[in-house]
C-alpha positions in Angstrom: -49.0 75.7 101.3 -46.8 75.3 98.0 -43.3 73.8 98.7 -41.5 73.8 95.2 -43.1 75.3 91.8 -41.8 75.2 88.1 -42.8 77.7 85.9 -42.7 77.4 81.8 -39.6 75.2 83.0 -38.4 73.9 79.3 -35.5 71.7 78.9 -34.3 71.4 75.2 -31.2 68.5 74.0 -30.4 70.1 70.6 -33.8 69.4 68.7 -35.3 67.1 71.2 -37.7 69.0 74.2 -37.3 66.5 76.7 -39.7 68.7 79.2 -42.1 71.3 77.6 -43.9 74.4 79.4 -44.0 72.2 82.2 -45.6 73.9 85.6 -45.6 71.5 88.2 -46.3 72.4 91.8 -45.7 70.4 95.3 -47.7 71.0 98.0 -45.9 70.8 101.8 -46.2 67.9 104.0 -48.2 65.6 100.8 -47.1 62.9 99.1 -46.6 63.8 95.1 -46.3 61.3 92.2 -45.1 62.1 88.9 -45.7 59.0 86.5 -46.0 59.4 82.8 -44.8 56.6 79.5 -41.1 55.4 79.1 -39.2 59.2 77.9 -42.1 60.7 79.1 -39.2 63.6 80.6 -40.0 62.6 84.5 -35.9 62.1 85.1 -35.1 65.0 83.4 -37.2 67.0 85.3 -36.4 66.1 88.7 -32.9 66.5 86.7 -33.3 70.2 86.4 -34.6 70.5 90.0 -32.5 69.5 92.5 -29.3 70.9 90.3 -28.0 68.0 88.4 -29.2 69.8 84.9 -30.0 73.5 83.8 -33.2 74.2 82.3 -33.2 75.3 79.1 -35.7 78.4 80.1 -38.4 78.6 82.6 -38.2 79.1 86.8 -37.9 76.8 89.4 -39.0 78.1 92.7 -38.4 76.4 96.7 -40.0 77.8 99.9 -40.5 81.1 98.4 -37.1 82.0 96.6 -36.3 81.6 93.1 -33.5 78.9 93.0 -33.1 78.5 88.8 -29.8 77.1 88.0 -28.2 76.7 91.1 -25.4 74.3 91.3 -26.3 70.1 93.2 -24.7 71.5 96.1 -26.2 74.3 97.2 -29.8 73.1 96.3 -28.9 70.7 99.1 -28.1 72.8 101.3 -31.4 74.3 100.7 -33.5 71.5 102.0 -33.8 69.2 98.7 -32.3 65.3 98.8 -33.3 62.9 96.0 -32.2 59.6 95.1 -31.5 57.9 92.1 -32.9 55.8 89.0 -29.8 54.0 89.0 -28.5 53.3 92.8 -25.3 55.5 93.5 -24.2 54.1 97.0 -20.4 54.2 97.4 -20.1 49.8 97.4 -17.0 50.1 99.1 -17.6 51.6 102.2 -19.9 49.9 104.4 -23.8 50.8 105.5 -23.5 53.2 108.3 -20.5 55.0 106.4 -23.4 55.8 103.2 -25.5 57.0 106.0 -22.4 59.2 107.3 -21.4 61.1 104.1 -24.9 62.0 103.7 -24.4 63.9 107.1 -21.5 65.7 105.8 -24.3 67.3 103.3 -25.9 69.0 107.0 -22.8 71.6 107.2 -24.5 74.6 107.5 -22.7 78.8 107.0 -21.2 78.4 109.8 -17.5 78.4 109.4 -16.6 76.3 112.1 -18.7 73.4 110.7 -16.8 73.4 107.1 -14.5 70.8 106.2 -11.2 73.0 105.7 -11.9 74.5 108.9 -12.8 71.0 111.2 -9.7 70.0 109.7 -7.4 72.8 112.0 -9.6 71.4 114.9 -8.0 70.0 117.7 -8.2 65.7 118.1 -10.9 65.8 120.4 -13.5 68.2 119.2 -13.2 65.9 116.1 -13.4 63.2 117.0 -16.6 63.5 119.8 -18.3 64.9 116.3 -17.0 61.6 114.7 -19.1 60.2 117.5 -21.9 62.4 116.9 -22.1 61.7 112.9 -21.9 57.8 113.9 -24.3 57.6 116.3 -27.4 59.6 114.1 -26.3 57.3 110.8 -27.3 54.6 113.3 -30.3 55.9 114.4 -31.1 56.4 110.6 -29.8 52.4 110.4 -32.8 51.7 112.6 -35.4 54.3 111.5 -35.4 51.5 108.2 -35.0 48.6 110.3 -31.6 47.8 108.7 -29.4 48.9 111.4 -28.3 44.8 111.5 -26.1 45.7 108.3 -24.5 48.3 109.6 -20.5 47.1 108.6 -21.7 45.2 106.1 -20.5 46.1 102.4 -23.2 47.8 101.0 -22.2 45.9 97.5 -23.2 43.3 99.6 -25.8 43.7 101.0 -29.6 42.4 99.0 -31.1 44.8 96.3 -34.2 46.0 98.0 -31.9 46.9 101.6 -29.7 49.0 99.0 -32.8 51.0 97.7 -33.7 51.8 101.3 -30.3 52.8 102.0 -29.9 55.5 99.4 -33.1 57.1 101.4 -31.8 56.4 104.1 -28.2 58.1 102.9 -30.3 61.2 101.0 -33.1 61.9 104.7 -29.9 62.0 106.7 -29.2 65.5 105.4 -32.5 66.0 106.8 -34.0 67.5 103.9 -38.2 69.0 103.6 -38.4 67.7 100.1 -37.4 64.3 98.9 -37.6 62.9 94.9 -37.4 59.0 94.7 -36.8 58.7 91.2 -38.4 55.1 90.3 -37.3 53.2 94.2 -39.7 50.3 93.7 -37.8 49.9 90.8 -36.4 46.0 90.7 -38.1 45.7 94.0 -39.9 42.0 94.8 -43.7 42.6 95.7 -42.8 42.1 99.5 -40.0 45.0 99.6 -42.2 47.1 97.3 -44.7 46.3 100.3 -42.3 47.7 102.8 -41.5 50.3 101.0 -44.8 51.3 101.2 -44.8 52.2 105.3 -41.4 53.5 104.4 -42.9 56.2 102.5 -45.6 56.8 105.3 -42.8 57.0 107.8 -40.8 59.4 105.6 -43.8 62.2 105.5 -44.6 61.2 109.0 -41.3 63.1 110.1 -42.8 66.0 107.9 -40.6 65.6 105.1 -42.8 65.9 101.6 -42.1 63.5 99.3 -42.1 63.5 95.4 -41.3 60.1 93.8 -41.0 59.1 89.8 -43.2 55.4 89.7 -43.7 52.7 87.5 -45.7 50.7 89.4 -49.4 52.4 89.4 -50.6 49.9 92.5 -47.9 52.1 95.1 -48.7 55.3 93.3 -52.3 55.1 93.8 -51.6 53.8 97.6 -49.3 56.1 99.0 -49.5 59.4 96.5 -51.9 62.8 97.8 -51.3 64.0 94.1 -50.3 63.0 90.7 -48.5 65.0 88.2 -48.5 62.7 84.3 -46.4 64.2 81.9 -46.5 62.7 78.0 -43.9 63.9 75.3 -42.9 66.2 78.0 -45.8 67.8 78.4 -47.9 68.4 81.4 -51.0 66.5 80.4 -52.7 66.4 83.8 -53.4 66.3 87.4 -55.0 65.6 90.6 -55.6 63.1 92.8 -55.4 59.4 92.2 -59.2 58.9 91.9 -59.0 62.0 89.3 -55.8 60.7 87.5 -57.0 56.8 87.0 -60.3 58.0 85.3 -58.5 61.4 83.3 -59.4 60.3 79.3 -55.3 61.7 78.4 -53.9 59.8 80.5 -55.2 56.5 79.5 -54.5 57.6 76.2 -51.0 58.4 76.5 -51.1 54.3 78.6 -53.1 52.2 76.6 -53.2 54.5 73.4 -56.3 55.9 71.0 -58.5 53.0 69.8 -58.6 53.6 66.2 -61.6 54.5 63.9 
C-alpha cells in the first residue's frame, strides 16, 4: 500500500530548480532509499515533504490525504518524523532529556493534553506524567542500547551515539514514517554496520523508513526500493538489483565515457 506520494513536486530557488517535477512513492512497511550525486535535490525533497520548506508546485499525499504546504509541527502530529543531515540535538540536555523532548510531539487533539492546559493541572497529575515520559524515554534509549548514557550531556556523547540519539528522539513521537537524512555520515565502518541493524529493528516496529545515504553498501543491503535523483529530476526507481544495473544511474555517478 502507498503510504506517501508526491506528484509533479517542484521547488525553485530564484532561477534554480532544485526539485523538478518529481513523482516519488513510498510503500508502507518498506525501507526506501533516496540516492543521487551531491546537489541532486535529495534533502530539498525531504524538506518539502516534512514541512521544513514549501514546494513551488505539485502535491504531497500522506495516508491518502493531501498535506501539501502543511507546517512541520502539523506533519509531525500526522505521523511523519525526521532526522537531519547535521545533527540537531539539544547539546546542553542529557540523552534522556533529548528523547523526552521528542515525546512532547505526541500531543493529540484532546485539550487536556496541550501544554497550556497541562500547566493548569494539579502537581500530582503533572508529576505522574513526568514519570511516564521519563520511563518511555528510557525505553527508547534501551532500544538503541544507549541507556547507560542516559544522564550524559548530548554534547559529550560519541558521534555515532549522537546520531542514534537523534533517531531515538524522532521515534519517540511514534511516527508511521521516518525520514533519515544521511544517518551514516561521519560514522566509522563498525558504527555503520550497527546502523544497519538499527534500521532493521525500526522496520520490525512497523515504521516505514526513507533514507538519504551516500554509503552504497548500506543502501544496497537494507533498502527494498530505491529512487535516484540527478539535477533535481528522478532518473530511476526500482529494487537495488535494478538500480545498480541502470545505465542512467551508472552515468550519473560515474559520468559518460567520451566517444
